[in-house]
C-alpha positions in Angstrom: -8.7 -4.9 -7.1 -11.2 -6.1 -4.5 -12.6 -4.1 -1.8 -10.7 -6.1 0.8 -7.4 -5.6 -0.9 -8.1 -1.7 -1.5 -8.9 -1.6 2.4 -5.6 -3.3 3.0 -3.6 -0.8 0.8 -5.4 2.0 2.4 -4.5 0.8 6.0 -0.8 0.4 4.9 -0.6 3.7 3.2 -2.1 5.3 6.2 0.4 3.7 8.7 3.4 4.5 6.5 2.4 8.0 5.9 2.1 8.7 9.7 5.6 7.0 10.5 7.5 9.7 12.2 10.9 8.3 12.7 12.0 8.4 9.0 10.7 10.4 6.1 9.0 8.1 3.6 8.1 9.2 0.1 5.2 7.1 -1.0 2.6 7.3 -3.7 -0.5 5.3 -3.2 -0.6 4.2 -6.9 2.9 2.6 -6.5 1.7 0.8 -3.3 -1.3 -0.4 -5.2 0.8 -1.9 -7.9 3.1 -3.5 -5.3 0.4 -5.0 -3.5 -1.3 -6.4 -6.8 2.1 -8.0 -7.7 2.0 -9.7 -4.3 -1.4 -11.2 -5.0 -0.9 -12.3 -8.5 -0.1 -15.9 -9.1 3.2 -16.9 -10.8 
């Protein structure tokens, strides 16, 4: 993963973890895998 995409994952992870209205169970590894899957070409 490039540093740009890692930074994006970090930002998304921090935003979701700080979301107070609903409890969100999220692991960073799962988010990484999801973002990588979005960037992959079909």
